[in-house]
N, C-alpha and C positions, 0 to 999 in steps of 0.2 A: 336494718333494710335499707336500701336504696328501691324511695319510689320515683316513677316517674309518670308524671298526672300533669293532663292540660295537653293540648297542640303547644307540640314544644318547649315545655314543663318541666324541670328536672329539680325532682324535689329532695335534698340529701338530710336530711332532719329523721330520725323515725318516728313510724305514727306512734300516739301515744298510745297508750294499757287498753286505755278504755276502747279502742276503736279500733281492735282485736277481738270482738264479739263474733264469731262466726254468724252470718246469715244463714236462712236454709232455701237453698235454690233447689228449683225442681221444671218440668218441662211437663207440658201438659200430653196429655195422648194423642189430642190432634197435632200435635206440633209441624208436623209436616205440611198442613194445610195451611199454616198461620205466617201467610208471606205479610210482610212489613215495604210497604209502597213508601219511597224513599226518592229526594230528589237529592242533585247535586249541589254547593254552593256554590259561588264564584270561585270561590277559591277550589273547587273541585272534593270538596268533604263530605260525606253521608250525611242528611242532614235526615231523621225520623221523628213522626209524633207519637209520643207515649206516655207514661203516667209514673208518678211517684208520689204517696203518698196521696192515694185517689186524684193527683194534679195531674191538668195536662200539660205535657213539654215537651217541647224544639229540645230534638237531641243532636250529637254526631256520633256516630260509632267510629271507635277510638283503639286500634288497638295498640297505640305507640303510649298508654296512659297503662297504670297499672293499678290504679286506684282509682273509678269513678270519680267524676266532681260535678257541685251542681252550682251554680252561681248564685252571689250573695245576693241580686235581686231578687229568686226565683226560692230561696232561702225563706226571705224574709217574707214571700207572699202565701208560700206553703209550711207557715208556721214552724219550720225546724229551728232547734236551739243550739245555739257554735256551745259544745262543749268544753273543745281546748283549741287550742294553735299550734303552728310550727311555722316556720321561717322556710320559706323556700329560693334556690336559686333557678333561675330561668331564663332563657333567652331577652338577650335588652336588661339583665338587671333584676333584682330579687323582689319576692312578693312574700305575703301570707296569706297564710291557708287556715281556714277554721274546720270541724269536724262536728256533723252532726249524727243524731240518730233518727235510722227511717225507719218507716211502719210497713209498707209495702211498698216495690217496683216492680211493672210490670212493661215486657216486651215482645211482642207476637206470644209463641207457647212456649216465652220464659217467662217467672213469678219468681221474686225471691221478696222473701218475709225475715225481719231482722236485718240487724247490722247495721252500718254507720257509712257516712259518705262525707267527701271531703266538700267545702264551700272554697270558691276564689272569687275575684273578680274576672269575666271570660270576656274579654273585651272585644266589640264588632268586629275589629280588623283583623283579628289572629281569628277567629271563629267563622269567615268565608266572607263576611260584608253585610249582604242586603238585607238579614232578617237578625234578631239578636239571638241568641242561642240560651237555653235554660241547662242544656246539659253535655257532659262528655261522658259516654259511655265506653269501660275500659277494660280491659285485662280479666280484671277482679271478677266481671259476671260474665264476659262473653267466653273466656276459657274452658266454662265448666262442657263447653260444646263443641258442634263444626257450625259454624256461619259460614252459609251459603251467600253469595251476595251474587246479582247475577244484573253486569250492571245495563246492558241491552233493555232488560225490564223491566232496571226504576225498582227493583225490590228484591229481599232478603228473608231470609230464615236464619232461624239454627235449628239442629237437629242434634239427635245422641251421638257423641264422637262414635265414632269409626263409621258414620254413614257412607256409602259413596255416591252420592246421585246423579255420578257423570263421571265421565273417562277424560286423562286428559294429561299433560305434562306435568310431573310430579316433582316438590323441591321437597328437602326437609323442614322442619319447620317446630321449635322447639318454645319452653318458656323459659325464662332469665331465671336462674334460681336467684340470683340477686334482687330483681326489679316484677320480675311476673308478667315482661311484654313478654310481645311474639317476639323470634329471632330464628333467621335464615342466614341464605348467604347466595352470593353472586361473583361473577367471573369478569374481570372488568381487564382489557386488552392483555389478553390471556393469563395473569392472575388472580386465582382466589380473594377475595373478599368479605371475611368473615370477624364477629359475627354483623351482620345486619338484622336493623329492626324493621319489621312489616309493620310500617306504620298507617293503617289506613286514616290518618286525621291529620297527614302531614300532606296536603295537591298537589307537592311536588311529585316527579316523577321518581328519579332517582338523585339520591345525594349521599358521598363522600367523604371521606378527609382526604385532606391532602399528599396524607402519607401515603394510599392508597390511591390515589390520580397516580402521584410520581411514582408507585412500585409499577403501573402498566404502560410506563412508558408513552405515556402519552401528553406529555408535555407541549408536545409542539402543533397539538390542535387549539385553533383560534380561539381565544375567552373573551367574554367580556363578563358583568358583571348582570346580578338582581338581589334583590330583595327579600328578605321572608318576614314574617311579622309573627312574632313570638307574644305570649302573656306580660313578658316581661319587656316588649319593645321591639326595634326592628334590629334588625342583622344586615347585614352585605354580603355577597359570597360571589365566587367564580360560577362562569356556567356555561355551558358547552353542550356538542349533539355529537354525539358519538354513533359511525352506521351499526353497530352491533354493541349487545353484551347477552349474556348466559346465566341464565337461573334452573343450576343444572340441565335437566335436557333441554329447558324452553330459549330458544332463541330469539331475544326479542330487536328490532331493528328503529335505525332511528329513534335513538333516545336519550331525551333531557338529561344533563347529570349536572347535578351543584356540586361545587368543591368549596366543601368547609375547610376554613385556617384550621392549624394546630389547636387552637383552646375552644372551638367549637362545640354547639352540643351534642354530636357526637362522642367527643372524646371524652367531653365531660359526663357523658353516661355510660361510659364502657360498649361502645361500640362502633364498626369502623365504616358507618352509613346506616341509609333509609331507606325502604322502597314503599313508597308512596302511593296516593291513591292514584297522581297520575298518570303513574305505567298500570297501575292493579284494571283500572276503569275499561280497557281493551279487552278484558275479558272475562269469561265467568271465575269467580274463585270460591276453589272450596279452603278455607283455613279452618285444620284440625290441627293445634297444638298434642292433646293429650294422644293423638292416634301417632305423629310425628310428620305431619306435611301435609303440603298446601299444592290445591291440585290449580290444574289452570286449563282452563280451557278457550280456545280462541273465538272471539268475540267480533262485531260486526266492523270493527273499527282498528282494529289485529294491525291492520296496516298503516293507517292513517297517519303521516307526520305533525310530528309536532307544530302549534303555530307559530313560529319566527316570528320575530317582531323586526322591522327594518327602519324603522325608526329612532327605538332604540329610547323611545318616551314610555316610562310606566305611566299610567296614571286613573286617579278616582274623582269617583264624581264629591263634588263640594256644592251642596244645592243647586247651583243653575248655570255651575261651573266645571271646568277639567283641573284637578291638582295634579302636577308634577311629582309624582313619588320616586322617581329615581329615573335619574341619567345612564343609562348603561353604557357601561365602558367600549372605546373606541368607535362609537354608533356615530349616523350622521348628527343625531342633536347633539353629542356631545362635542364634536369638531366645530358643530355652530354656536355652541357657546350657551346653551339652553343650561339652567341649573332646577335645580331639586325647590318647589316652592313657586315654580312659575304657575299662571294659570290661563287656561285657555276659554275664551266666552264663546266662539266661533270658530268652526270648521267649515272650510271651502264654503263658506256667505252665508250659513246654517249658523243658527245658536245652538246652542248647547243644550238639550235637553231630554228627561230622562222618560222611556218610554211607559205602559201599563203595567211590567215586571218591575219599573222601578231602577232596571238598568237602563244604560247609556252605550251607542254604537260607537265603539271605538275600535273599528276593523280598518279602519285610516293607519292604527299606528303599524300593521302587518301587510300595510297595501303591495303592491306589484314593483319591486325594485324597480328606480327609471322616474315612476311617479312624482311628481311637484304636490303637495297637500299646500295651501294656504290657510294658516291659521290665526285668527283674531285674538289678541291680545287682551287680559279684562283692563290693563290701562292704557287700551285705545290702540298701540303700536300694532302692528302686524305682520308677519314672518313664514317664508318659504321652508319649507322642507323638502329635499328631495330625500326617495327613500333608496335603499340600498341593502344587499346583503351581507353583513360585518362579521359575522359568525357562524 
């Protein structure tokens, strides 16, 4: 069995025999009322509070994970004993995971007794950035049920499969026979793309393989570049915004699409792409693979255009400065000679400072075309950057 574990993490080794012990999973009688509040991480991932072996844990709901995983730090705090290890291939490089027995796991109205869980190093950059994540809750626990995600209200619940709490556009949904993850399809440039993974742990909107992009006759659309942070490291992909794509009867407009090269994660895991939380969050979504469907109901932000960089600088907070993580291809920053690793200490004369939430304002990086941003570098030099639309 191929397992897909963690955010952008593919496990090619078989699960140890001891890890196949069947856990007992059930829903409480009042599961309909057991809403779980969540926040979205800076990377668009669903972060919740739950309990594992009686310990409080912050977890990401990740339907792109075939086997749920806890961080090595949480495993130590909770006294989980690693009984076996496996080698894993992940985006950015190979990693090692362990396996540990669990006593009980509870999430809303779902309770699991017994069974095993994977253990891996969950890097903060790959799991949302601002708060360390203790666990990724995947298809092995979620697929028993219908998962109702109300993005507008920032809450979710688990229901018995077959329930239909709201009406909307419907698309097929199944579990991969090989890995157990959620699979559907989409239509891009008039061509059907399948199978695509429904991956709530992926903060991007839509990712497709280079072959799927080329088949849709979209080669002439302006492209730039972006980076994604996987558990094994960082990868670079092409990026475009398409005016529309379809998911069965659903017509989604102005969608950001990332294009993976032929040897990318999608090809490694046997799919043609992924639909992530960047698109799903426009809707209220019901994921019910056992009933064979995903249901979309338009949310408050369904027609909101994606944020489009006009600087070409993807930056991250590094203590008291902004560090350039990636310079987007064909952008004003690329043409001005910016490089990965450049550090910014002042923006329009103001020092870089994190707010009460721990985040820093980077809205200037997607400001109006034609605006000139004054950037004070940490080496004491100054640069002017004229914003422009480039993709």
